[in-house]
C-alpha positions as CSV (number, residue, x, y, z in Angstrom):
1,M,-31.8,72.9,120.6
2,L,-33.3,69.5,120.0
3,N,-34.9,67.8,122.9
4,K,-34.1,64.2,123.8
5,S,-37.0,62.7,121.8
6,N,-36.1,64.5,118.6
7,R,-32.5,63.4,118.9
8,Q,-33.5,59.8,119.2
9,T,-35.3,59.9,115.9
10,S,-33.2,62.3,113.9
11,F,-31.0,61.0,111.1
12,V,-27.7,62.9,110.9
13,I,-25.4,62.6,107.9
14,L,-22.2,63.1,110.0
15,P,-23.3,62.3,113.6
16,E,-20.9,63.8,116.1
17,W,-21.2,60.7,118.4
18,R,-19.3,58.6,115.8
19,M,-16.2,60.5,116.9
20,Y,-16.5,59.9,120.6
21,K,-14.0,57.6,122.2
22,D,-16.6,55.2,123.5
23,F,-18.3,54.8,120.1
24,P,-17.6,51.2,118.8
25,W,-14.7,51.4,116.3
26,Q,-16.3,48.7,114.2
27,I,-19.3,50.8,113.5
28,W,-17.2,53.8,112.7
29,A,-15.0,51.7,110.4
30,V,-17.9,50.0,108.6
31,G,-19.5,53.4,107.9
32,W,-16.4,54.7,106.2
33,L,-15.7,51.4,104.4
34,A,-19.3,51.5,103.0
35,I,-18.9,55.1,101.8
36,F,-15.5,54.3,100.3
37,K,-17.0,51.2,98.5
38,A,-19.5,53.5,97.1
39,V,-17.2,56.1,95.6
40,I,-13.6,54.8,95.2
41,W,-14.6,53.1,91.9
42,L,-15.0,56.6,90.3
43,S,-11.2,57.1,90.6
44,T,-10.2,53.8,89.1
45,S,-10.1,52.6,85.5
46,P,-10.1,48.8,85.3
47,N,-8.5,47.3,82.2
48,C,-10.9,44.6,81.1
49,P,-13.0,43.6,78.1
50,D,-16.1,45.7,77.3
51,P,-18.8,43.1,78.5
52,I,-17.2,42.8,82.0
53,L,-16.5,46.5,82.1
54,N,-20.2,47.3,81.4
55,I,-21.3,44.8,84.0
56,L,-18.9,46.3,86.6
57,T,-20.2,49.8,85.8
58,I,-23.8,48.8,86.2
59,K,-23.0,47.0,89.5
60,F,-21.2,50.1,90.9
61,L,-23.9,52.5,89.8
62,F,-26.6,50.4,91.5
63,C,-24.6,49.9,94.7
64,M,-23.3,53.5,95.0
65,V,-26.3,55.2,96.7
66,P,-27.3,52.2,98.9
67,F,-23.7,51.9,100.3
68,I,-23.7,55.6,101.2
69,V,-27.1,55.5,102.8
70,F,-26.5,52.3,104.7
71,G,-23.0,53.5,105.8
72,I,-24.5,56.7,107.3
73,G,-27.4,54.6,108.7
74,V,-24.9,52.4,110.5
75,W,-23.3,55.4,112.1
76,N,-26.9,56.4,113.2
77,L,-27.3,53.0,114.8
78,R,-30.2,52.1,112.6
79,K,-31.2,48.4,112.4
80,W,-32.6,48.7,108.9
81,A,-29.2,50.0,107.7
82,V,-27.4,47.1,109.2
83,W,-29.7,44.6,107.6
84,G,-29.5,46.5,104.3
85,M,-25.7,46.5,104.5
86,I,-25.7,42.7,105.2
87,L,-27.9,42.0,102.2
88,L,-25.9,44.4,99.9
89,C,-22.6,42.7,101.0
90,I,-24.0,39.3,100.3
91,A,-25.2,40.5,96.9
92,D,-21.7,41.9,96.3
93,L,-20.1,38.6,97.1
94,V,-22.6,36.7,94.9
95,F,-21.7,39.1,92.1
96,F,-18.0,38.3,92.4
97,I,-18.8,34.6,92.5
98,V,-20.9,34.8,89.3
99,F,-18.6,37.2,87.5
100,Q,-15.2,35.9,88.6
101,K,-13.4,37.8,85.8
102,A,-14.7,41.0,87.4
103,A,-12.5,40.6,90.5
104,A,-9.5,40.0,88.2
105,C,-10.2,43.2,86.3
106,I,-10.4,45.2,89.6
107,I,-7.0,43.8,90.7
108,G,-5.3,44.4,87.4
109,N,-1.5,44.4,87.3
110,N,-0.9,46.9,90.1
111,F,1.6,46.9,92.9
112,W,0.5,45.1,96.0
113,L,-0.6,48.1,98.0
114,L,-2.9,49.3,95.3
115,T,-4.2,45.8,94.7
116,V,-5.1,45.4,98.4
117,T,-6.8,48.8,98.4
118,L,-8.8,48.0,95.3
119,M,-9.9,44.6,96.7
120,L,-10.9,46.3,99.9
121,F,-12.9,49.1,98.4
122,N,-14.0,47.8,95.0
123,G,-13.7,44.1,95.5
124,P,-15.1,41.3,97.7
125,L,-12.6,41.9,100.6
126,G,-14.5,44.9,102.0
127,S,-17.8,43.0,101.9
128,V,-16.3,40.1,103.8
129,L,-15.0,42.5,106.5
130,I,-18.4,44.2,106.8
131,L,-20.1,40.8,107.2
132,I,-17.5,39.8,109.9
133,T,-18.6,42.9,111.9
134,A,-22.3,42.1,111.4
135,P,-22.7,40.7,115.0
136,C,-21.3,44.0,116.5
137,L,-23.4,46.1,114.2
138,L,-26.6,44.2,115.1
139,K,-25.7,44.3,118.9
140,N,-25.4,48.1,118.8
141,S,-28.1,49.0,116.3
142,G,-31.3,50.3,117.7
143,K,-29.5,51.8,120.7
144,N,-30.4,55.4,121.6
145,S,-27.8,57.6,119.9
146,F,-28.6,60.4,122.4
147,D,-27.7,58.2,125.4
148,L,-24.6,56.9,123.6
149,A,-23.5,60.5,123.0
150,R,-24.1,61.5,126.6
151,S,-22.3,58.6,128.0
152,A,-19.2,59.3,125.8
153,K,-18.8,62.9,127.0
């Protein structure tokens, strides 16, 4: 059994407190959104010219691990993860501003539900939503996860 001081500093991949009813839903949602942004692209096949496809692939490969680590870090209420997530989302938005054809390739000619899903997880919409939740993430980051878990029981 871990004592209180160990629980405060431990980094848990799937922390149990993220499922407590008092845990802020924004943090829970941003963690999952970041993880989905990291891996959903593996199941899609955008139809676009080779230069844009290569650029998208490089972007997704470089962002995959940071989105996973920062998403789990947000669940663990780590301030460094929140700031990393903010910077990564800003970089993601800058990417779609610089490479405007990339967003069009992600959308493709799909039906509306798939288009929204792809824009949320592979496109800029997810990054905008994460940035909107940044004040909540910063407010709750650095809190003691042990106390949060105890108060939720």
